[in-house]
Structures are given as structure tokens and as C-alpha cells.
VOBA-1610 file (N, C-alpha, C; in pm, whole numbers, padded with zeros to 5 digits, always signed):
BEGIN
Met+08285+19760+16694Met+08409+19825+16658Met+08451+19787+16516Lys+08432+19662+16479Lys+08470+19615+16346Lys+08381+19680+16240Phe+08252+19697+16272Phe+08159+19761+16178Phe+08197+19906+16153Gln+08241+19977+16257Gln+08281+20117+16242Gln+08402+20130+16151Arg+08497+20042+16167Arg+08616+20045+16080Arg+08579+20019+15935Ile+08492+19923+15912Ile+08448+19892+15775Ile+08372+20011+15717Ala+08286+20075+15796Ala+08210+20190+15749Ala+08303+20307+15717Ile+08403+20331+15798Ile+08498+20441+15774Ile+08579+20414+15648Val+08627+20292+15630Val+08704+20255+15510Val+08616+20270+15385Ala+08491+20227+15393Ala+08400+20239+15279Ala+08376+20386+15246Phe+08360+20468+15350Phe+08338+20611+15328Phe+08460+20677+15265Val+08579+20643+15312Val+08703+20699+15256Val+08719+20655+15110Leu+08690+20530+15079Leu+08698+20483+14941Leu+08595+20552+14853Leu+08477+20577+14904Leu+08373+20648+14829Leu+08417+20791+14798Val+08471+20860+14896Val+08519+20997+14875Val+08635+20998+14775Ala+08725+20903+14787Ala+08838+20896+14693Ala+08788+20866+14552Gly+08690+20780+14537Gly+08634+20750+14405Gly+08566+20871+14343Ile+08492+20946+14422Ile+08426+21067+14370Ile+08529+21171+14330Ala+08632+21188+14411Ala+08739+21284+14379Ala+08811+21243+14251Ala+08840+21116+14234Ala+08906+21069+14112Ala+08816+21089+13991Ser+08687+21067+14008Ser+08593+21088+13898Ser+08591+21234+13854Phe+08585+21326+13949Phe+08589+21468+13914Phe+08721+21506+13848Tyr+08832+21451+13893Tyr+08963+21482+13835Tyr+08971+21435+13690Phe+08928+21312+13664Phe+08935+21261+13527Phe+08837+21332+13434Thr+08723+21372+13486Thr+08629+21451+13406Thr+08691+21585+13370Trp+08754+21649+13464Trp+08821+21778+13441Trp+08932+21764+13337Lys+09015+21660+13349Lys+09123+21637+13252Lys+09068+21612+13112Thr+08962+21533+13103Thr+08902+21503+12973Thr+08844+21628+12908Leu+08772+21708+12984Leu+08715+21831+12929Leu+08823+21929+12886Thr+08933+21935+12960Thr+09044+22021+12922Thr+09104+21977+12789Arg+09121+21848+12772Arg+09175+21797+12646Arg+09079+21820+12530Leu+08950+21804+12554Leu+08852+21828+12449Leu+08849+21975+12407Arg+08863+22067+12504Arg+08870+22210+12469Arg+08995+22240+12388Thr+09104+22174+12420Thr+09228+22193+12345Thr+09212+22143+12202Val+09152+22028+12185Val+09129+21973+12051Val+09035+22065+11972Gln+08929+22114+12037Gln+08836+22203+11969Gln+08906+22332+11926Ala+08990+22387+12011Ala+09063+22509+11975Ala+09157+22483+11857Phe+09222+22368+11855Phe+09311+22335+11745Phe+09235+22320+11614Val+09122+22252+11618Val+09041+22232+11498Val+08988+22366+11448Glu+08939+22449+11540Glu+08886+22579+11498Glu+08994+22668+11438Ser+09113+22665+11492Ser+09219+22749+11437Ser+09268+22696+11302Ser+09262+22565+11282Ser+09305+22510+11154Ser+09201+22532+11044Val+09075+22548+11081Val+08968+22567+10984Val+08946+22715+10954Phe+08989+22804+11043Phe+08957+22947+11033Phe+08996+23009+10899Ala+09119+22991+10855Ala+09166+23053+10731Ala+09087+23003+10610Asp+09060+22873+10605Asp+08980+22818+10495Asp+08838+22873+10498Ala+08782+22889+10618Ala+08645+22941+10631Ala+08637+23085+10582Val+08733+23168+10620Val+08732+23308+10577Val+08744+23316+10425Ala+08836+23240+10369Ala+08854+23243+10222Ala+08729+23195+10150Ala+08668+23087+10196Ala+08549+23034+10130Ala+08430+23127+10147Cys+08416+23189+10261Cys+08304+23280+10284Cys+08317+23406+10198Glu+08437+23457+10184Glu+08455+23577+10101Glu+08437+23545+09952Ala+08464+23422+09913Ala+08450+23384+09771Ala+08310+23333+09736Ala+08226+23309+09837Ala+08092+23256+09812Ala+08006+23358+09739His+07925+23308+09646His+07837+23394+09568His+07709+23419+09647Ser+07676+23546+09663Ser+07555+23582+09734Ser+07519+23726+09701Thr+07391+23759+09721Thr+07349+23898+09700Thr+07402+23987+09811Thr+07429+23929+09927Thr+07488+24002+10039Thr+07635+23966+10048Pro+07725+24060+10024Pro+07867+24025+10028Pro+07916+24002+10171Phe+08008+23910+10184Phe+08070+23879+10313Phe+08211+23935+10311Lys+08237+24037+10391Lys+08368+24102+10396Lys+08429+24085+10535Trp+08508+23982+10553Trp+08571+23959+10682Trp+08687+24056+10702Asn+08773+24068+10602Asn+08892+24152+10617Asn+08859+24301+10622Gly+08752+24343+10556Gly+08715+24483+10558Gly+08598+24512+10650Gly+08556+24415+10728Gly+08440+24432+10814Gly+08470+24514+10938Lys+08368+24587+10983Lys+08384+24668+11104Lys+08356+24586+11230Gln+08259+24498+11222Gln+08226+24412+11335Gln+08232+24266+11289Thr+08333+24195+11334Thr+08348+24055+11297Thr+08350+23969+11423Ala+08299+23849+11410Ala+08296+23757+11524Ala+08300+23614+11473Val+08360+23529+11551Val+08363+23386+11523Val+08265+23320+11619Ile+08162+23260+11565Ile+08068+23186+11650Ile+08128+23051+11684Gly+08197+22991+11590Gly+08272+22871+11619Gly+08221+22747+11551Leu+08273+22636+11596Leu+08243+22505+11539Leu+08116+22451+11603Asn+08021+22414+11520Asn+07893+22359+11566Asn+07872+22225+11499Ser+07788+22145+11558Ser+07752+22019+11493Ser+07608+21983+11528Val+07543+21921+11432Val+07406+21874+11451Val+07402+21729+11409Lys+07342+21646+11491Lys+07328+21504+11458Lys+07191+21485+11394Leu+07190+21465+11263Leu+07065+21451+11190Leu+06996+21319+11221Asn+07072+21213+11224Asn+07019+21083+11264Asn+07134+21007+11330Lys+07116+20880+11356Lys+07220+20808+11430Lys+07350+20790+11351Asp+07346+20807+11218Asp+07464+20786+11136Asp+07524+20913+11078Thr+07453+21026+11085Thr+07498+21147+11016Thr+07515+21262+11114Ile+07635+21319+11116Ile+07662+21439+11194Ile+07711+21544+11096Val+07649+21661+11098Val+07685+21770+11008Val+07760+21875+11089Ala+07879+21909+11044Ala+07960+22010+11112Ala+07953+22141+11038Ser+07966+22250+11111Ser+07964+22382+11051Ser+08052+22475+11134Tyr+08120+22565+11065Tyr+08201+22668+11130Tyr+08138+22800+11090Thr+08089+22876+11186Thr+08011+22995+11157Thr+08089+23121+11188Leu+08088+23213+11091Leu+08149+23345+11104Leu+08043+23451+11084Val+08062+23568+11148Val+07971+23681+11130Val+08056+23804+11101Ala+08021+23873+10993Ala+08090+23998+10958Ala+07984+24101+10921Asp+07975+24207+10998Asp+07877+24314+10974Asp+07736+24259+10959Ser+07697+24175+11052Ser+07563+24114+11060Ser+07531+24019+10944Val+07631+23974+10872Val+07612+23875+10765Val+07672+23743+10816Tyr+07587+23640+10824Tyr+07631+23510+10873Tyr+07681+23425+10757Cys+07784+23347+10786Cys+07838+23254+10687Cys+07866+23121+10755Asp+07805+23016+10705Asp+07829+22881+10754Asp+07925+22811+10659Tyr+08035+22762+10712Tyr+08136+22692+10634Tyr+08135+22545+10674Asp+08121+22459+10576Asp+08123+22315+10599Asp+08266+22265+10576Pro+08339+22229+10683Pro+08479+22186+10666Pro+08495+22054+10591Ile+08392+21972+10588Ile+08400+21844+10517Ile+08389+21868+10367Lys+08287+21942+10325Lys+08265+21969+10183Lys+08346+22089+10134Arg+08402+22167+10227Arg+08477+22290+10195Arg+08390+22386+10113Lys+08268+22406+10164Lys+08172+22490+10095Lys+08113+22589+10196Ala+08096+22714+10151Ala+08040+22817+10237Ala+07904+22860+10187Glu+07815+22891+10281Glu+07683+22941+10249Glu+07659+23067+10330Ile+07628+23175+10263Ile+07608+23303+10329Ile+07460+23321+10361Gly+07433+23366+10483Gly+07296+23392+10524Gly+07211+23269+10539Ser+07274+23154+10546Ser+07198+23030+10556Ser+07169+22999+10701Ser+07069+22920+10720Ser+07038+22870+10853Ser+07104+22733+10864Phe+07186+22715+10962Phe+07262+22593+10976Phe+07171+22471+10990Leu+07061+22487+11060Leu+06973+22373+11085Leu+06893+22332+10961Glu+06875+22424+10865Glu+06800+22392+10746Glu+06887+22343+10632Arg+07017+22340+10650Arg+07108+22302+10545Arg+07108+22152+10523Glu+07132+22110+10401Glu+07136+21967+10369Glu+07272+21911+10398
//
């Protein structure tokens, strides 16, 4: 009888621990999505301005574009010390990668090949 009580208490504690783990994971992911949305909205205006001003043989027209899309904030970890961030916009099939750290835009570039 004592073993059954201990087993039931252990099972209830295990279920409660798993439920708490899922709850805290959900709360953390919700906060991270909120932070990502805030960062993306704060970078958007700078990205559009830099992409339209960037020199390229293919012009980037966000305001006059027929089909525009925001791919969003991306990051690549080059090595253990370096993370490169990029905010990517597409206007009429022309891609523009904006680096929010350097405040520089590159049109038609491949994000993974960038320095």
C-alpha cells in the first residue's frame, strides 16, 4: 500500500513537471516572437530606404513595386564568435539583403555568400 502511494505521488509530480515545462516553453517562445516582431518592425523603414538607395544594375523599387514581400530577419552563425544578421526584402523578384549592424544594403546578393 505504501509503494502504491509513492508511485502515484511520483507519477503526479512527473505529470506536473512535464506540464510546467510545456507552459514555460510556450511562454518563452511567445516572448521571443514578440521581440522578433518588434525588431523587424523597427528595422523595416531603414531597410526599405537603404535598399532603394543601394547602387545596382537592377533597381529595387519597394514603394512602386507590384509584388513586394518581407522575408524577414535571418541570421547565420559563421563560427562560434560571429553571427551575421540580415533583413531580406523582395520587390518584383529583386532581392535585397539589409545588414542592420552595418546599415548597408546589397541587392541581388546571396545572404550566405556575404562577408
